[in-house]
N, C-alpha and C positions, 0 to 999 in steps of 0.2 A: 561265334558266340560262346561265351564261357559261363559256367554256373558254379556256385559253391554248394556245399552240402551241409545240411542241418539235421538234427535229430528229428525223426518223424513224430508228429503229434498223434494222440489217440483218436481214431475215427470210430464212429458207431456204425457197424455193419452187421447184418444177419450172419449167423454161422453158416459156412458153406456145407453143401452136401457132398459126401464122398460117393461117387457113382462108378459103374462099370458098364461098358458096352462092347459087343463083339464087332470089330472092324476088320475087314479083309481076313476073317477067320482067326483073329487074335484078340484076346481080351485086353481092353484098354481101360485104364483107370483115369479118372479126372475129377477135379474139384469143381463143383458148380456153385458159383456165388450168385444167388438170385436175390435181388434187392426187394425190400418190402414195398417200395413205391417205384416200379420200373419206369425208366424214361424211354423204353423202346429200343435202346441201343445194346448191341452185343459185342463183346470183345473176346477173341481167342488169344490167350496169352501162353506162348510156348517157350519152354526152357532151353538151356544150352546142352551141349554134347553129353557131359557126364553128370548131369544134374536131374532134378525132378520138378514137377509142376508146382510143388510147394514153395519153390523160390519166388513164385509170383504172388504169394500170400499178401505181402504189404501193399503192392499195387492193386491187387484185386479187392482187398478190404477197403482201400480208399475209393476206388471207382464204384464199388457196389453201394457204398454209403451215399453216393451221389445219384444212384438210380441205374447204373450200368449193370447188366448181367455179364459176368466174366467166367469163361470156361478155361480151366488150366489143366491140360492133359499131361500125363506121364507118357513119354515116347515109349514105344515097344522096346523092351530090354532095360527100362529104367523104372525106378520106384516100384509101384505096385502093379504096373502093367506086365503082361506076360513076356517072358523071354522068347526070342525067336528060335524055333527048331531048325531054321535055315538061315543062319547069320550071314553067310556069304551073299545071299540073294536079297535078304529083307532089311539089313541094316544099310539103308541108302536113302537118298532124298526122294527118289521116285516112290518107293514103298511108303515112306513117311507121309508123302503128299496124298497117297491113296487112302491111308488111314485117316488123315485129316478130313478128306472129302466124305468118307463113310461116316465119320463122327458127326459132322454138321448136318449131313443128310438125315441121319437117324434122329437127331435132335430137332429136325425141321426148322433149321435156322437158315433163312434164305439169304440175308445180307448181314454183313458183320465187318468189324475191324480186326486187324491182326497186329499183335505186339509180339516180337520174337527176339529173344536173346541168343546171339551167336548162332548155333545150329538151328534154333527155332526161327530166327530171321531168315536163314537160307531156305527152310521149308516154306516160309511165307512167300519168298520170292518165286519159288517154283510154283506154288499154288496160285499166286496172283497172275502169273503169266501163262498158266496152264489150266488145270482142272477146275480151279475156283475163280477163273477170270470172270469179271462182271458181278461177282458176289462179294469179294473183298473190296471195301470202300476206301479204306485208308490203311497204310502199312507203316509200322514202326520197326526199324531195324536197329537193334541194340548191339552196337559194336560188331557189326558184320557187314560185309560188302560182297560184291561179285568177284573179288580176288583176295586171296589170303596170303599173308607173309609166310614163306616156307619155313623159316626158323621157328615161328610160333606154332605152326602145325606139328612140327617135330617135337617141340616141347610138350604139347598137349598129348600127343600120341604116347610119349614116354611115360607120363604119369597115369594116363587113363588106361593104357593097355595092360599095365601091371599094378593094379591098385594095392596100396599098402594095407596091412592088417595090424590091429592093435588089440591089446588085452582089455582095454577099457574104452568106454564111450568118451570119457574126458580126454584120453590121448588122441582119439580120432578127431575130436573138436580142435585140439591144438594143431593137428595136421591140416585140417580145413582152414584154420586161421592163417596158416602159412601159405598154402598153395593158392588160396583165394584172396590173399591180401590185395591183389589188384582190383577187387570189387569196390574198394573204397570203404567208407565208414559203414560199419554194422554195430549196433548195440550188442551188449552181452546177450540179451534175450534173443536177438536175431541170429547171432552165431549159434546159440543153443537150438533154435528152431531149425536152422540150416542143417545142423548135425543130426538131430533126432529124426528129421524127416527124410534123411538120406543115409540111414545106417542099416546094415543087415549083419546078422551073426553067422559066422562060418561053422561048419561041423565041428571044428576043434574048439569052439567057444569064443574065438576072437571076433572082432567087429571090423567091417570094411565098408567102403562106399556102396550104396544100394544100386548097382547097375551090373549088367552083363559085360564082363571085360571083352567079350567077342565083338562088341559093337564097334571097336576100332578096326575091324575088318573092312569097314566102309572105305578106309584109306588105301587098302591094298587091292580090294576087289572092284572098287569104283574110284580109281585115282583121279578122275576128272570131275568128281561130283561137285566140287566147290568152285569150278571154273564157270562162273555164272554171268559173264558179261552179255552173251546173247540173250539169256533169260532176263536179265535186268533191263536191257534195252527194249524189251517187249512190254514192260510194265507201263500202264497208262493211268495210274491212279496217284494221288498225292502220297509222297514217301517222306518220312522223317528218319534221318540217320543220327543216332546218338553215338558219338565216338569218345571213348575214354582218352583223355589227353595223353596218357602214357601207354596206350595200347600198342602191343607188339604184333597183334593179329590183323587189325584194320589200320593200315599205314595211312599217314596223312595224304600222300599223293593219290591213293586210291579213293579216299573220301572226297578229295577235291574233284577228281574225275566224275564222281557220282553226281556232283552238282551240275555237270555239263552234258551228261548223257542220259538217254532213256527218260525216266520220269523227272529228272532234274531235282534230286532230293534236296530237301532242306537239311543241312548238316549242322549239328550242334555239338560243340566240344564240352565234355564234362570234366571239369578240373578235379584233381585228386583221385582219379581212377585210371586203371589200365584196362585189361580185358577181364570182365566187362562190368560196366556200372550195374549196381545191384537193384536199381529201380525201387529203392526203399526209403527215400527221404523226400521232403516236401517239394524241393525245387524240381526233382525228377518227376514226381507225380504231376506237378503243374505243367511241365513240358508235354508230357504224354496226354494229359487230360485236355489241354487247350488245342493240341493238334487234332486229336480225335473228334473234338467238338467243332472243328473247322475254323479255328481262330489262327 
């Protein structure tokens, strides 16, 4: 199945609340999109490796306008969440899943859906097959699967492990427009939001992406973290996999195998995107919304 991308219309949603909770001894920041007229459904929307929860703003605004409560965390070491004092031990899927479990427990959210981009989808797989089994009802994997292409992992490690620094935010935005071009269409306003929500200033006054570079230690200290076929095969809930047509991380053969193994995912190819679709345009909203609603 292929889709096209269009500019997103304006939706009416309440302003999200910026909140903090201590999970597994670490302060975690999240945006809480609570609708004025809730439909009783909750979505955990988790971002990718070097990003922040604000990437989920467009999807969260759309779903919350329709009555869904959407929780968008910043992973430890990203955005406004605390950086880990033990990066070699805590920047890994196991610890991320423990944080996710502590977060939903403290929010007293018993059952919910999960939408995860890249790393956020990997966390969702671990949670759905493990500590949150029976609580996650439906799982959306945005350009992530149980096996990653080695060359793409090396590409991501190269730019994420040594983040560039710039004199101005405008220069950082141009950098983001280049490195995240595979996201597909983003409006100028969306590029500006992506930049401003993931910028931190260094002691020398320059600006750089808002994450702890040590988070790439996951790949050296936990080299098998993303070898997730056994985990995927244990998942027993409906799964939607969105694959960017030009993705170099989730290869077509892997996506095809996901149709036949474990939960037998519904795989949808998103035209005009690589790794990973930005979940910011109406056709992508519709895919996610219809799947979560059981259609």
